[in-house]
C-alpha positions, 0 to 999 in steps of 0.5 A: 426390486429389479432383476436382470434378464440374465439373472432371471435366466440363471435362476430358471435354469437352476430350478429346471436342472433341479427338477430334471434331476428328480428332486423328489426328496431325501427318499429319492436320494437314499434310493439312488444311493442304495442302488449304487451301493448294491451295484458297487457291492456286486462289482466288488463281490465279483472281484473277490474269490474265496482265497483272496487275501484282502488288506486289513483296511479293505476288510474294515471298510466292508465290515463298516459298510455292512454294520452301517447298513444293518443299523439302518435296516434295524432302524427302518424296521422300527427297532433301535440298535439297543433294542436289537442288542437286548434280544428277547426280554424273556431270555436270560443273557447268560446261563447254561449256553454261555460256556458252549462252543458255536458248533455245540450250540448249532447242533443243539439248535438243529436237533430242536428245529428238526422237530415238527412241533415244539413246545413253548419251552423248546421254542424258548430254548431255540431263542436262547441258543440263537442269542448265545450263537449271536454273542459268539459270532463276529459282526452284528449281534442281531439278525440271522444266526449262522449255523 
């Protein structure tokens, strides 16, 4: 098979441009995208004040981006979303905490957390309270509990 100089030159240039772009695989691309996402999030955050009234579609996009990144984080940590949603296997998903408000639950949790040492039963209560609080908060049902 014969190849023209022009075609060979074109192929070499394409390969060189690929190498100069830092084609190190999908991880490299993902890191670049995440860096840009962080930049955009910071820029948007700087544009929004506490009293800024955002259109619903804007709020929805921010929520969706947060949910997607949370899903990836859980996957990368080795937990699937379904495992994260199930919570602790020892904890009943319903019970004495289901009828309490978030404020009541936070007060109960804070009281337990102030103790220097907690028994296993008290630690289990903290996890149950965290689960109940997560079930009441908007957004992902895993991760840091907001009190």
